[in-house]
N, C-alpha and C positions, 0 to 999 in steps of 0.2 A: 329833174324834180320840178314840178310846177310851183309857182309863187304861193298859191293858196296852201299847198302842203307845207312849204317852208315856214309860212307864218304859223300854221297850226302846230308844227313841231316846236317852234319857239314858245308858243303859249302853253302847250300841254306837256312838254318835256318828257317824251315817251321812254327815254333811257334804254333803247335797244330792243324794245318789244312793241308789238302793235296792240291795238285795243281789244284784240281777242286773245292776247297772250302769246302769239307766235314770235319767236326770236328773229331779229333782223340780222341778215347775213348778206354777203355779196350776191348770193343766188336768191335771196328773199328780201329785197329792199322794201322800204316804205312805199306806200301807195295811197292815193286819195280815193275814198269811197263816198259816193253820193248816197246818203241815207234816203233822200227823197228823189226818186228816179227822175232823171232828166226828161224822159218821155212825157212826164206829166206837166212839164213846163220849166222854164228857166226864168227866174225872177230877178236876174242881175240888173235889169233896167230899173227896177223899183228899189232895190237894195244892193248897194255896191258890195256889201259884205255877205251877200246871200250864200256864196259857196262856203264861207266860214261857218255859217249857221246850220248848214245841212250836210256837213261832211264828217267823216271819221278817218282816223289814221289807222289804216290796215297795211298789211304786207301783201305780197303776191299770194302766199299761202292763205292769208286771211281773206283775200278777194276770192280765191278758189273755193274756200269753205262757204262763204256767204252766198255765192252764186250757185253752188251745188245745192245748198239748202233751199234756195229760191225755187229750184226745179223740183225738189222732192216734197217740200211742205211750205207753201206760200205763207200760211198763217204764222209759222215759226220764223220764217224770214222777216216778216213784218215785225214780229215781237223782238227779234234781235236788233233790227234797225231802230226800234223804239229805245232799247237799252243804249245803243250807240248815241242816239240823239240826246238822251238824258245826260250822258257823259259830256257831250259837246256843249250843252247848255251850262255846265258848271264853270267853263272857262278856266279850269284848273287841271293839274295832272290827275290821272286816274288813281283812285285810292285802293287800299287793300280790299275794302268791302266791295268796290266795283268789280275787281278781278275775281272775287269769290262768286259774285252773281254771274259773271260770264262763265266761270269754270263750271258752275252748276248747270247753266244752260247748255254748254258744249257737251257735258256728260249725258244730258238728256237727249240731245240731238247729235249723235256721233256720225257725221257725214263721212269723214275720213280721219285717220289718225294723225296727230302731230308727230313731227320727226325732230 
């Protein structure tokens, strides 16, 4: 697990689920997701905490979901990244309301089923 992800876990206290609601298991561990694609630039030289500001706590299944969505519907992918960035900016654990918003989104864009 990289150091940025460790710091984010300490800040956001995800309690065994990722920011898309996928349960964390040995086969589905936490993973860092860049909400702002690295291909557009890495601003770490300007902001030492850049990776903290543009990341989301996902799992392997969460990463699979969001990248499958990117291939199917890029606008929906961007909208979901916006939701993740809004959560990131709170610097607090996700709320019930946040997870309701995500649940509604996932129901509207069923890329694959949760297990």
